[in-house]
VEXNU-804569 format. One line per 10 residues: number of its first residue (from 0); for each residue x, y, z of C-alpha. Coordinates in Angstrom, 1 decimal, decimal comma, m for minus. Layout:
! VEXNU-804569
NUM) X/Y/Z | ...
//
This chain:
! VEXNU-804569
0) m0,1/0,0/0,0 | 2,8/2,5/0,8 | 4,4/1,6/m2,6 | 1,1/2,4/m4,3 | 0,7/5,8/m2,4 | 4,4/6,7/m3,3 | 3,7/6,0/m6,9 | 0,4/8,1/m7,0 | 2,3/10,9/m5,2 | 5,1/10,8/m7,8
10) 2,6/10,9/m10,8 | 0,8/13,9/m9,1 | 4,0/15,8/m8,5 | 5,0/14,9/m12,2 | 1,7/16,1/m13,5 | 1,9/19,4/m11,8 | 5,4/20,2/m12,9 | 5,4/19,1/m16,4 | 3,7/21,8/m18,6 | 5,0/21,0/m22,0
20) 3,6/23,0/m25,0 | 3,7/23,1/m28,8 | 3,7/26,5/m30,5 | 4,6/27,9/m33,9 | 3,4/29,9/m36,9 | 1,6/28,7/m40,0 | 2,1/30,3/m43,4 | 1,3/29,6/m47,0 | 3,9/29,1/m49,7 | 4,4/33,0/m49,9
30) 5,0/33,2/m46,2 | 1,7/34,9/m45,6 | 0,2/33,9/m42,2 | m2,9/31,6/m42,4 | m6,0/32,4/m40,1 | m8,3/29,5/m38,9 | m6,0/26,6/m39,7 | m7,2/23,7/m37,6 | m4,4/22,1/m35,4 | m5,4/18,8/m33,8
40) m3,7/16,0/m31,6 | m6,2/13,1/m31,8 | m4,4/10,9/m29,2 | m4,8/13,5/m26,5 | m8,1/15,0/m27,7 | m6,5/18,6/m27,9 | m6,8/21,1/m30,6 | m6,9/24,8/m31,6 | m6,9/27,1/m34,6 | m4,4/29,6/m35,7
50) m4,9/33,3/m34,9 | m4,9/36,1/m37,5 | m1,1/36,2/m37,4 | m0,8/32,5/m38,1 | 0,3/31,7/m34,5 | m1,0/28,8/m32,4 | m0,2/27,1/m29,1 | m1,3/23,8/m27,4 | m0,5/23,4/m23,8 | m0,1/20,3/m21,5
60) 1,5/18,0/m24,1 | 2,8/14,7/m22,6 | 6,4/13,5/m22,9 | 6,9/11,1/m25,9 | 5,8/11,1/m29,5 | 2,6/12,9/m30,6 | 1,1/13,2/m33,9 | m0,1/16,6/m34,8 | m2,2/17,4/m38,0 | m2,7/20,8/m39,7
70) m5,8/20,9/m41,9 | m7,1/24,0/m43,8 | m9,5/24,1/m46,7 | m7,9/24,4/m50,1 | m4,4/23,4/m48,6 | m2,7/20,0/m48,4 | m2,9/18,5/m44,9 | 0,3/18,2/m42,9 | 0,9/15,4/m40,2 | 3,9/15,7/m38,0
80) 5,3/13,4/m35,2 | 6,6/15,6/m32,5 | 9,0/14,1/m29,8 | 8,4/16,0/m26,6 | 11,1/15,7/m23,7 | 9,9/18,1/m20,8 | 10,4/21,0/m22,9 | 8,5/23,6/m25,0 | 8,5/22,8/m28,7 | 8,3/25,4/m31,5
90) 7,1/24,0/m34,8 | 6,5/26,4/m37,7 | 4,4/24,9/m40,6 | 4,0/26,0/m44,2 | 1,1/24,7/m46,0 | 0,8/24,2/m49,9 | m2,3/24,7/m51,9 | m4,3/21,7/m52,9 | m7,6/21,7/m55,0 | m8,6/18,3/m53,9
100) m10,0/16,8/m50,9 | m8,4/17,3/m47,6 | m6,0/14,4/m46,7 | m7,2/13,3/m43,1 | m5,8/11,0/m40,5 | m7,3/7,5/m40,7 | m8,4/6,3/m37,3 | m9,6/2,8/m38,5 | m6,2/1,6/m39,3 | m3,6/0,5/m36,9
110) m0,9/3,3/m37,0 | m3,3/6,3/m37,7 | m1,7/7,7/m40,7 | m2,7/10,2/m43,4 | m4,7/8,5/m46,1 | m1,9/9,2/m48,5 | 0,5/7,4/m46,4 | m1,7/4,3/m45,7 | m0,8/0,8/m47,0 | m4,4/0,0/m47,0
120) m6,7/2,4/m48,9 | m9,7/3,5/m46,8 | m12,6/5,5/m48,1 | m13,7/8,4/m45,9 | m16,6/10,7/m46,1 | m17,2/13,6/m43,7 | m20,5/14,3/m42,1 | m20,9/17,5/m43,8 | m20,5/15,9/m47,1 | m23,2/13,4/m46,2
130) m25,7/15,9/m45,2 | m25,3/17,7/m48,4 | m26,7/14,8/m50,2 | m30,1/15,1/m48,5 | m30,3/11,4/m47,4 | m32,9/10,3/m44,8 | m30,5/8,1/m42,8 | m26,8/7,6/m42,1 | m27,0/4,2/m43,8 | m28,4/5,7/m47,1
140) m25,7/8,5/m47,0 | m22,7/6,1/m47,1 | m23,8/4,4/m50,2 | m22,3/7,3/m52,1 | m19,0/5,7/m51,3 | m17,9/3,7/m54,2 | m18,1/m0,1/m53,5 | m20,7/0,6/m50,6 | m24,5/m0,3/m50,9 | m27,4/m1,0/m48,6
150) m30,1/m3,5/m48,1 | m33,1/m1,3/m47,4 | m36,5/m1,8/m46,0 | m38,2/1,5/m47,0 | m36,4/4,6/m45,9 | m36,0/3,9/m42,1 | m34,1/0,6/m42,2 | m30,8/0,0/m44,0 | m27,9/m2,5/m43,6 | m24,6/m1,6/m45,2
160) m23,1/m3,8/m48,0 | m19,4/m3,6/m48,8 | m18,5/m5,2/m52,2 | m21,4/m7,6/m52,2 | m20,9/m8,7/m48,5 | m23,4/m7,8/m45,8 | m25,0/m8,7/m42,5 | m22,5/m10,0/m39,9 | m19,7/m9,8/m42,5 | m19,6/m6,1/m42,2
170) m18,4/m4,9/m38,8 | m19,6/m1,5/m37,5 | m17,5/0,6/m35,1 | m18,8/3,6/m33,3 | m17,3/5,5/m30,5 | m14,2/3,3/m31,0 | m16,1/0,0/m30,0 | m17,9/m2,4/m32,0 | m21,6/m2,0/m32,4 | m23,6/m5,0/m31,3
180) m27,5/m4,6/m31,9 | m28,8/m8,0/m33,2 | m27,7/m7,3/m36,6 | m28,2/m10,6/m37,9 | m31,7/m9,8/m39,0 | m32,4/m8,7/m42,5 | m34,8/m6,0/m41,2 | m32,6/m4,8/m38,5 | m31,0/m1,4/m39,5 | m27,8/0,5/m38,5
190) m29,4/2,0/m35,5 | m27,1/5,1/m35,4 | m28,2/8,8/m35,9 | m25,8/10,9/m38,1 | m26,0/13,8/m35,7 | m22,6/13,8/m33,7 | m20,8/11,8/m36,2 | m17,9/13,8/m37,8 | m16,9/11,4/m40,5 | m17,3/7,8/m41,8
200) m14,3/5,5/m42,7 | m14,8/2,4/m44,8 | m12,4/m0,7/m45,0 | m13,2/m2,6/m48,1 | m12,1/m6,1/m47,7 | m11,1/m8,3/m44,8 | m10,0/m6,5/m41,6 | m10,2/m9,6/m39,2 | m6,4/m9,0/m38,4 | m7,5/m5,6/m36,6
210) m10,9/m6,5/m35,5 | m11,5/m10,3/m35,3 | m14,5/m12,2/m36,4 | m17,3/m10,3/m38,5 | m14,8/m8,0/m40,2 | m14,6/m10,6/m43,0 | m16,3/m8,3/m45,5 | m15,0/m5,0/m44,2 | m15,4/m2,3/m41,5 | m17,7/0,7/m41,3
220) m15,9/3,0/m38,8 | m17,8/6,0/m37,5 | m16,0/8,7/m35,9 | m17,7/10,9/m33,2 | m17,6/14,7/m33,4 | m14,6/16,4/m32,0 | m14,5/18,4/m28,7 | m14,2/22,2/m28,9 | m10,7/23,7/m29,3 | m8,8/24,3/m26,0
230) m10,4/27,2/m23,8 | m13,3/27,6/m26,2 | m17,1/26,9/m26,4 | m19,4/26,3/m29,1 | m23,4/26,1/m29,4 | m25,0/24,3/m32,4 | m28,6/24,1/m33,8 | m29,5/22,3/m37,1 | m32,8/21,7/m38,6 | m33,6/19,6/m41,7
240) m37,0/19,2/m43,5 | m37,9/16,2/m46,0 | m40,6/16,9/m48,4 | m41,2/13,2/m49,3 | m41,8/11,9/m45,8 | m43,1/15,2/m44,3 | m40,2/14,5/m41,9 | m37,9/16,7/m39,8 | m34,7/16,2/m38,0 | m33,8/18,7/m35,1
250) m30,4/18,6/m33,3 | m29,1/20,9/m30,7 | m25,7/20,4/m29,3 | m23,1/22,2/m27,1 | m19,4/22,0/m26,3 | m16,9/23,6/m23,8 | m13,3/22,9/m23,4 | m10,8/24,1/m20,8 | m7,0/23,4/m20,7 | m7,4/19,8/m19,3
260) m11,1/19,2/m19,4 | m13,6/18,9/m22,3 | m17,3/18,3/m22,6 | m19,9/18,0/m25,1 | m23,6/17,0/m25,5 | m26,0/16,6/m28,4 | m29,9/15,9/m28,6 | m31,6/14,9/m31,8 | m35,2/14,2/m32,6 | m36,3/12,9/m36,2
270) m40,0/12,2/m37,1 | m41,2/10,9/m40,5 | m44,4/9,7/m42,1 | m44,9/7,0/m44,7 | m42,7/7,5/m47,7 | m44,3/8,5/m51,1 | m43,4/6,5/m54,3 | m43,6/8,2/m57,8 | m47,3/7,1/m58,3 | m48,2/9,5/m55,4
280) m49,1/6,6/m53,1 | m47,5/6,3/m49,7 | m46,3/2,9/m48,4 | m48,3/2,2/m45,5 | m46,4/2,0/m42,1 | m43,0/2,9/m43,4 | m43,1/5,8/m40,8 | m40,6/6,1/m38,1 | m39,3/8,4/m35,3 | m35,9/8,4/m33,5
290) m34,7/10,1/m30,3 | m30,9/10,3/m29,9 | m28,6/11,7/m27,2 | m24,9/11,8/m27,2 | m22,5/13,2/m24,6 | m18,8/13,0/m23,8 | m16,1/14,1/m21,5 | m12,3/14,0/m21,9 | m9,4/14,7/m19,6 | m5,8/15,1/m20,6
300) m2,7/15,6/m18,3 | 0,8/14,9/m19,5 | 1,3/11,1/m19,6 | m2,4/10,1/m19,4 | m5,5/11,0/m21,4 | m9,0/9,7/m21,2 | m12,3/10,0/m23,0 | m15,6/8,7/m22,0 | m18,8/9,0/m24,2 | m22,4/7,7/m24,1
310) m25,1/7,4/m26,7 | m28,7/6,6/m26,2 | m30,8/5,9/m29,1 | m34,5/5,0/m29,2 | m35,8/4,0/m32,7 | m39,5/3,3/m33,4 | m39,9/1,7/m36,8 | m42,9/0,8/m38,7 | m42,8/m2,6/m40,6 | m45,0/m2,3/m43,8
320) m47,1/m5,1/m45,1 | m47,8/m3,4/m48,3 | m49,6/m0,2/m49,8 | m53,2/0,0/m47,9 | m54,7/3,0/m46,2 | m53,2/6,3/m47,3 | m52,2/8,7/m44,4 | m49,8/11,4/m43,6 | m49,8/10,5/m39,9 | m46,5/9,7/m38,1
330) m48,2/7,5/m35,4 | m46,8/4,1/m35,8 | m49,1/1,1/m36,7 | m48,6/m2,4/m35,6 | m46,5/m4,4/m36,6 | m43,5/m2,1/m35,5 | m40,2/m2,3/m33,6 | m39,1/m0,3/m30,6 | m35,3/m0,5/m30,2 | m33,3/1,1/m27,3
340) m29,5/1,1/m27,8 | m27,1/2,2/m25,1 | m23,5/2,7/m26,0 | m20,9/3,5/m23,3 | m17,2/3,8/m24,3 | m13,9/4,6/m22,6 | m10,7/5,3/m24,4 | m7,5/5,8/m22,7 | m4,0/6,4/m23,6 | m0,8/6,1/m21,5
350) 2,5/7,7/m22,7 | 5,7/6,0/m21,8 | 8,2/8,2/m23,6 | 8,8/6,5/m27,1 | 6,0/3,9/m26,4 | 2,4/4,2/m25,8 | m0,4/1,9/m24,4 | m4,2/2,4/m25,7 | m7,0/0,7/m23,6 | m10,5/0,9/m24,9
360) m13,5/m0,4/m23,1 | m17,0/m0,6/m24,2 | m20,5/m1,6/m23,0 | m23,5/m1,8/m25,3 | m27,1/m2,8/m24,3 | m29,6/m3,4/m27,0 | m33,2/m3,8/m26,0 | m35,3/m5,0/m29,1 | m39,0/m5,2/m29,0 | m41,3/m6,2/m31,8
370) m45,2/m5,6/m31,5 | m47,5/m7,6/m33,7 | m50,8/m6,8/m35,4 | m53,9/m7,8/m33,4 | m57,4/m8,3/m34,3 | m59,7/m5,1/m34,1 | m61,0/m4,5/m30,7 | m64,5/m5,1/m29,7 | m67,0/m2,7/m31,1 | m68,3/m2,1/m27,5
380) m64,8/m1,1/m26,3 | m64,4/2,7/m26,2 | m61,4/4,5/m28,0 | m59,9/5,4/m24,6 | m60,1/1,8/m23,3 | m58,5/0,6/m26,6 | m55,7/3,1/m26,3 | m55,1/2,2/m22,8 | m55,0/m1,4/m23,8 | m52,4/m0,7/m26,5
390) m50,3/1,3/m24,0 | m49,9/m1,7/m21,7 | m49,6/m4,2/m24,5 | m46,5/m6,3/m24,1 | m44,2/m7,1/m27,0 | m44,6/m10,3/m28,7 | m40,8/m10,5/m29,3 | m38,3/m9,0/m26,7 | m34,5/m9,6/m26,8 | m32,0/m7,9/m24,6
400) m28,4/m8,1/m25,7 | m25,6/m6,9/m23,5 | m22,1/m6,7/m24,7 | m18,8/m5,8/m22,8 | m15,8/m5,4/m25,1 | m12,1/m4,6/m24,6 | m9,1/m3,7/m26,7 | m5,7/m3,0/m25,6 | m2,8/m2,1/m27,9 | 0,8/m1,4/m27,1
410) 2,9/0,7/m29,4 | 6,5/m0,4/m29,2 | 9,2/2,1/m29,4 | 10,1/2,9/m33,0 | 13,1/0,9/m34,3 | 14,6/2,9/m37,2 | 11,7/3,1/m39,7 | 9,9/0,0/m38,2 | 6,7/0,5/m36,2 | 5,3/m2,5/m34,2
420) 2,0/m2,8/m32,6 | 0,7/m5,8/m30,5 | m2,8/m6,1/m28,8 | m5,4/m8,2/m27,1 | m9,0/m7,9/m28,0 | m12,3/m9,6/m27,0 | m15,8/m9,4/m25,7 | m18,4/m11,0/m23,3 | m21,9/m11,1/m24,8 | m25,3/m12,4/m23,4
430) m28,7/m12,6/m25,1 | m31,9/m13,2/m23,3 | m35,6/m13,5/m24,3 | m38,5/m11,9/m22,6 | m41,3/m12,2/m25,2 | m43,6/m15,1/m25,9 | m41,9/m15,5/m29,4 | m38,2/m16,5/m29,7 | m36,1/m16,1/m32,9 | m32,9/m17,2/m31,2
440) m32,4/m18,8/m27,8 | m30,9/m17,5/m24,6 | m27,0/m17,5/m25,4 | m23,6/m16,6/m24,1 | m20,6/m15,5/m26,5 | m17,1/m15,1/m25,5 | m14,4/m13,7/m28,0 | m10,6/m13,6/m27,4 | m8,1/m12,5/m29,8 | m4,2/m11,7/m30,0
450) m2,6/m9,9/m32,7 | 0,6/m8,1/m33,8 | 1,4/m5,9/m36,9 | 4,4/m4,1/m38,2 | 4,9/m1,1/m40,5 | 8,4/m0,5/m42,3 | 8,9/2,6/m44,4 | 11,9/3,2/m46,6 | 12,4/5,8/m49,5 | 9,0/5,9/m51,2
460) 7,9/2,4/m50,1 | 5,9/1,0/m47,1 | 5,4/m2,6/m46,2 | 3,0/m3,8/m43,6 | 2,4/m7,1/m42,2 | 0,5/m9,0/m39,4 | m0,9/m12,0/m37,9 | m3,9/m12,7/m35,4 | m5,3/m15,6/m33,5 | m9,0/m15,6/m32,4
470) m11,4/m18,0/m30,4 | m15,1/m17,5/m30,2 | m17,1/m19,7/m27,6 | m20,9/m19,8/m28,2 | m23,2/m21,7/m25,8 | m27,0/m21,7/m26,0 | m29,8/m22,9/m23,6 | m32,2/m25,6/m24,5 | m35,7/m24,0/m24,8 | m39,1/m25,2/m25,9
480) m41,6/m22,6/m27,0 | m45,3/m23,3/m27,4 | m47,2/m20,7/m29,3 | m50,7/m20,9/m30,6 | m50,5/m24,6/m30,4 | m47,3/m25,0/m32,1 | m44,2/m26,4/m30,4 | m40,6/m25,4/m31,4 | m37,5/m26,7/m29,6 | m34,2/m24,8/m29,6
490) m31,4/m27,6/m28,8 | m28,7/m26,6/m26,6 | m25,4/m25,7/m28,5 | m21,8/m25,6/m27,1 | m19,4/m24,6/m29,9 | m15,9/m23,3/m30,1 | m14,4/m21,6/m33,3 | m10,8/m20,8/m33,8 | m8,9/m19,2/m36,6 | m5,6/m17,6/m37,6
500) m5,6/m14,6/m40,0 | m2,7/m12,9/m41,7 | m2,3/m9,7/m43,9 | 0,5/m8,3/m46,0 | 0,4/m5,0/m47,8 | 2,8/m2,9/m49,9 | 2,5/0,8/m51,0 | 5,0/2,5/m53,4 | 5,1/5,9/m54,9 | 6,2/5,1/m58,4
510) 6,5/8,8/m59,1 | 5,4/12,0/m57,6 | 1,9/11,6/m59,4 | 1,6/7,8/m59,2 | 1,0/5,5/m56,1 | 0,4/1,7/m56,2 | m0,9/m0,4/m53,5 | m1,3/m4,2/m53,2 | m2,9/m5,9/m50,3 | m3,3/m9,7/m49,5
520) m5,3/m10,6/m46,4 | m7,2/m13,5/m44,9 | m10,4/m13,1/m42,8 | m12,9/m15,2/m41,0 | m16,4/m15,2/m39,5 | m17,9/m17,4/m37,0 | m21,5/m18,5/m37,7 | m23,8/m16,2/m35,8 | m26,7/m17,2/m33,3 | m29,4/m16,9/m35,9
530) m27,4/m19,3/m38,4 | m26,8/m21,8/m35,9 | m30,1/m22,0/m33,7 | m33,0/m20,4/m35,4 | m36,1/m22,5/m35,2 | m39,4/m20,5/m36,0 | m41,2/m17,8/m38,0 | m39,2/m14,7/m38,5 | m41,9/m12,2/m39,4 | m39,5/m9,6/m40,4
540) m38,6/m11,7/m43,5 | m41,8/m13,6/m43,8 | m40,3/m16,9/m43,7 | m39,7/m19,9/m41,4 | m36,0/m20,1/m40,5 | m34,1/m23,2/m39,4 | m30,7/m22,9/m38,0 | m27,8/m25,3/m38,7 | m25,6/m26,3/m35,8 | m23,1/m28,0/m38,0
550) m22,0/m24,7/m39,7 | m18,2/m24,0/m39,5 | m16,1/m20,8/m39,8 | m16,3/m18,8/m43,2 | m12,9/m18,1/m44,2 | m11,6/m15,9/m47,0 | m8,6/m14,7/m48,9 | m8,7/m11,3/m50,7 | m6,3/m9,6/m52,8 | m6,6/m5,8/m53,5
560) m4,9/m3,7/m56,3 | m5,0/m0,1/m56,3 | m3,4/2,5/m58,6 | m3,8/6,2/m58,3 | m2,6/9,0/m60,6 | m2,9/12,5/m58,9 | m1,7/15,9/m60,2 | m2,6/19,3/m59,2 | m5,8/19,4/m61,4 | m6,5/15,8/m62,2
570) m6,9/12,6/m60,2 | m7,5/9,0/m61,6 | m8,0/5,9/m59,5 | m8,7/2,1/m60,2 | m9,4/m0,4/m57,5 | m9,7/m4,2/m58,2 | m10,2/m7,1/m55,9 | m10,7/m10,8/m56,0 | m12,2/m12,5/m52,9 | m12,4/m16,3/m52,4
580) m14,7/m17,5/m49,6 | m14,5/m21,2/m48,2 | m17,7/m22,3/m46,5 | m19,9/m19,2/m47,3 | m23,1/m19,4/m45,3 | m26,3/m18,3/m46,9 | m30,0/m19,2/m46,5 | m31,9/m21,2/m48,9 | m35,5/m22,4/m49,4 | m36,3/m26,1/m48,7
590) m39,7/m26,4/m50,5 | m41,3/m27,2/m47,0 | m44,0/m25,3/m45,2 | m44,3/m24,6/m41,4 | m46,6/m22,6/m39,5 | m48,0/m21,3/m42,9 | m44,5/m20,1/m44,1 | m41,9/m21,3/m46,5 | m38,9/m23,0/m44,7 | m35,5/m21,7/m45,2
600) m32,4/m23,1/m43,8 | m28,7/m22,2/m43,7 | m26,1/m24,1/m45,7 | m22,6/m23,6/m46,9 | m20,7/m23,6/m50,3 | m17,5/m22,1/m51,5 | m17,8/m18,9/m53,3 | m15,8/m16,0/m54,9 | m16,6/m12,3/m55,5 | m14,7/m10,0/m57,9
610) m14,9/m6,5/m59,3 | m13,7/m2,9/m58,4 | m14,1/0,8/m58,5 | m12,9/3,1/m61,1 | m13,0/6,9/m61,4 | m11,5/10,3/m62,1 | m11,8/13,9/m60,5 | m11,1/16,6/m63,0 | m10,4/20,3/m61,6 | m9,4/22,2/m64,8
620) m7,1/25,2/m64,6 | m7,8/28,1/m64,5 | m11,5/27,2/m63,7 | m10,8/26,8/m60,1 | m14,4/26,7/m59,3 | m15,3/23,6/m61,5 | m15,1/19,9/m60,4 | m16,0/17,0/m62,6 | m16,2/13,6/m60,8 | m17,2/10,1/m62,1
630) m17,1/6,7/m60,5 | m18,1/3,2/m61,6 | m18,4/0,3/m59,4 | m19,1/m3,5/m60,3 | m19,2/m6,8/m58,2 | m19,9/m10,2/m59,3 | m20,7/m13,1/m56,7 | m20,8/m16,7/m57,6 | m20,8/m20,1/m55,8 | m18,3/m22,6/m56,9
640) m21,3/m24,7/m58,3 | m21,9/m21,8/m60,7 | m24,9/m20,3/m59,0 | m24,9/m16,7/m58,4 | m24,9/m15,4/m54,7 | m27,9/m13,4/m53,5 | m28,1/m9,8/m52,6 | m25,3/m8,6/m54,9 | m25,6/m5,0/m55,8 | m26,0/m3,9/m59,4
650) m23,4/m2,2/m61,3 | m23,5/1,7/m60,7 | m22,1/4,6/m62,7 | m22,2/8,0/m60,9 | m21,2/11,4/m62,6 | m21,2/14,7/m60,8 | m20,7/18,3/m62,0 | m19,9/20,4/m59,0 | m19,1/24,1/m58,7 | m17,6/25,9/m55,7
660) m17,8/29,8/m55,3 | m17,8/32,8/m53,0 | m20,2/35,7/m53,2 | m19,0/38,9/m51,6 | m18,8/38,8/m47,8 | m22,1/37,2/m47,4 | m21,8/33,8/m49,0 | m18,7/31,7/m48,2 | m17,9/28,0/m49,4 | m20,8/28,1/m51,7
670) m21,5/25,0/m53,8 | m23,9/23,6/m56,5 | m24,0/20,1/m57,9 | m25,8/18,1/m60,5 | m25,5/14,3/m60,1 | m26,5/11,5/m62,4 | m26,6/8,0/m61,0 | m27,0/5,2/m63,5 | m27,8/1,7/m61,9 | m27,8/m1,1/m64,6
680) m30,0/m4,0/m64,7 | m29,2/m6,9/m62,4 | m29,5/m10,2/m64,2 | m26,9/m12,2/m62,3 | m29,2/m13,5/m59,5 | m29,5/m16,4/m57,1 | m32,0/m19,1/m57,6 | m34,7/m17,5/m55,3 | m34,3/m14,0/m56,8 | m35,7/m12,1/m59,6
690) m34,0/m9,9/m62,2 | m34,2/m6,0/m61,7 | m34,4/m3,4/m64,3 | m31,9/m0,5/m64,6 | m32,7/3,1/m64,0 | m31,3/6,6/m64,0 | m31,7/9,2/m61,2 | m30,9/12,8/m61,3 | m30,1/14,7/m58,1 | m29,5/18,4/m57,6
700) m27,9/20,4/m54,6 | m26,6/23,7/m53,6 | m25,8/25,8/m50,4 | m23,1/27,4/m48,6 | m22,2/29,5/m45,4 | m24,1/32,6/m45,1 | m23,4/35,9/m43,2 | m25,9/38,4/m42,6 | m24,8/41,1/m40,3 | m23,7/39,3/m37,1
710) m25,7/36,3/m37,9 | m23,8/33,3/m39,5 | m25,4/30,0/m40,6 | m24,9/27,4/m43,2 | m27,7/26,1/m45,3 | m28,3/23,3/m48,0 | m31,1/22,4/m50,4 | m31,1/19,1/m52,2 | m33,5/17,5/m54,6 | m33,1/13,7/m55,0
720) m34,8/11,7/m57,8 | m35,6/15,1/m59,6 | m37,8/13,5/m62,3 | m39,8/11,4/m59,9 | m38,7/8,1/m61,6 | m40,2/4,9/m60,9 | m37,6/2,4/m59,7 | m36,8/m0,6/m57,6 | m33,4/m1,2/m56,2 | m32,3/m4,9/m56,3
730) m31,4/m4,7/m52,6 | m34,8/m3,4/m51,6 | m36,6/m5,9/m49,2 | m39,9/m4,5/m50,6 | m38,9/m5,6/m54,1 | m40,8/m8,9/m54,0 | m43,9/m7,0/m53,3 | m43,4/m4,8/m56,3 | m43,2/m1,6/m54,1 | m41,2/1,3/m55,7
740) m38,3/3,1/m53,9 | m38,7/6,6/m52,8 | m39,9/9,3/m55,3 | m38,8/12,9/m55,5 | m37,4/14,2/m52,2 | m36,6/17,9/m51,7 | m34,5/18,4/m48,3 | m33,9/21,8/m46,8 | m31,3/22,1/m44,1 | m30,0/25,0/m41,9
750) m27,2/24,9/m39,3 | m26,4/27,6/m36,8 | m23,1/27,6/m34,8 | m22,4/30,1/m32,2
//
C-alpha cells in the first residue's frame, strides 16, 4: 500500500510540474500567415486554430511522440510526429495549396496515418458531405462511397453492403467500439443517428487482423464529433425538413473545453411519415421516429488522457405489409419495432516516452421489441379503453443483448523506420429473451484475440504485415416454446471456433504523381446465433428459418490492387479485388411449409466475389470553381457450383458536375452540384431472386455558409430523384412486393453555430 501511495504521489508531482507545449506559426508558400487553420492531436483530444497572425499554441502536451495534424480548406494536410522531452516545442508549418479533398488522419487503421501514407486504402466521407446529399438516414448516405450499398426496408431501415458482402460480415464501429445490436436480422438497421458523427471510414476487404470475427467483408468506422478547441465553447442548432416523408430532423448540441477538461452533449429528434413513391401513393407503415442523445467528457494531463462517451438511441420503426390505407400520420401502426440502444465507451492513452498503451473499453445494451398486429378491438370497447389497452400491450418478441468489449494495444518504441503494434481484444456477450416468441435462444458468446502488426517505411515504399489468433465460444440454452398450439425446440449448443488470420500490404510511390498499393489478407467469420440456432417464423422476413448447428467458420482470402494518378488538377484511380470464400453461409429455401410459411435453412458453399471501382476527378485550370467527378463500381458473386450469390448490388455509374464559389462577404464556401446516378440491370441473380431493371436518377444540390450582419449560418438544399422516376433497387426488401423506392424528395437544411 505504501508503494502504491508513493507511486500516486510521484505521478501527481510529475503532472503538476510538467507543462510542455507546442507552438509556432503557420504560413502559405508565400510566407503569408494563415488564419483559422485547424491544429489537432487526436491521441490527447486537444486542438486549436491559428490566430490572424498565423500563430498557435497547445498546452499540456505529454512527454513522448505525439502526432499533430494541420488542416485547412484548399491546402494540403500536414501530419507531424513531434517528440517532447519535458520542454516547450516550437514548430512552424508551411502549407501548400491543394484543390482536391483534404487528406485526413485515418483512425480505423492500426498506425493512424494520413490516407496518402496508408498501405491499405480506406474510403472516407465527412459528415458535412453526407448531409449535403439530403439522405434520410446515415446508412443511405454512405452508399455514395464507391463499393458501398445498402439492403433497405423503406427509408428507415438500411444495412450496409461492402463489395457484395453484408450482415455480420460487415463490422460496424462507433465511438471506437464494435456495435452489437442483433444485426443478424435482414430487417435490422444500422441504429445510429448521423448527428454527432464527424466522419465515416470504410475498409473494403477483410479486416479480421484488426477487428476479429465479423470483419470478413469490411469495416464501417464511425468517428464521433470532436470536442471544442482548447479554452473555447460552441453551441450548435440544425434543422432539416424532408418533403417526401413530411419529416424533420432537429439537433441541438453544445461544447466547452478548458485546458485539461472537455465536455460535449447533443440531442436529436427525427420524425417521418410514410414515404411516397412516384405514383403519389404512400407505402403504409414505413413511418418512423428516433430520439438520440450523445455526450462525452475528456481529460488530458501529461502522461495520461481519457475520453468517455455515451450514446442513447431510441428508434420506433414501422414494418410495412404493403400499400393499404393512405395517411400522412406519423403515429406507428402494428407491426412495429421499438429499439433502445445504449453505448458507453472509454478510451485511454498512457504515454511512456517513445512507447504508448491504448486501452479501449465498451459496453452496449440493446433492447429490441417487436409488436405484432392484433385483431380489431371489440365494437363495445371505447377508444380510450382501446388506447389504454395498447399502451400496456407487451411485445410479442423482446430480446436484450448486453456486450462488454475490450481492446488493448501497445505501440513499441520505433526501431529505425519500423513501427510495431501488439494487442489483445475480446468481448463477453449475453442474449436473453422476454417475449412469448423467440427467434434465437438465450445464449452466451465469448471472444478472445491476440494480434501483432508491423509497418516498415523506406524511401517511397511502405510494407505492412501482421498475424492474429482468435477464439469464439458460443453456448445456448435448450428452450421449448409453445405458441398458438405449435411447439418449437431450440436444442442446446456449445461450440468453439478458432482461426488464424494474416495480412500483407505494400505501397509504393512510383513517381510524384503515381501511387500503387497491393494488399493480401485473410479473414474469418464464426456463424452467428441465428445461423446456428433459429427455429421459427421470422415475421420480419416472412419465412420460417431453421438454423444449422453444424456450420463452420467462413474463411476468405482477398487480394486488392489499387493505382492512383494525381496531379494538381486531375486525379484518376482504379481499384480491383478478388475475394475467395470457403464455406460461405447463406439461407436457402427447402420447399417445405411450417406454420404457414416457407421453410428456409442455412447451408454452406465455397464462393468468390470479384470486381472493383474506377473513377476520376477533374479540376481544370484556370477554372478553379469547377469539379467533374465520375465513379463506376461493379461486383460479381458466384458459388463454386456456378450459381450466383444473393443480394449482390447492380453495377453503378455516378457522374457529378460540381461548382464552388464565394459571393461577396455574405456567402462563403458556396457550392452547387448536379449528379446523375446510372444503375444497370441486375441479371446475375440467385435461384430465389428475380431480375431487376436498370434506372437513372438525377439529383441536385446547392448551399453554403451565409453571413447576414452578425448572424452566421450554413444552409443546404437538395433534390433527389428530380424527375420522380419509378424504380426498384435490387437490394430493396420490398422488391418482391413490387413496391417502388422513394420518389422525388426535397430536403432543406439549416445549421447555426455560435
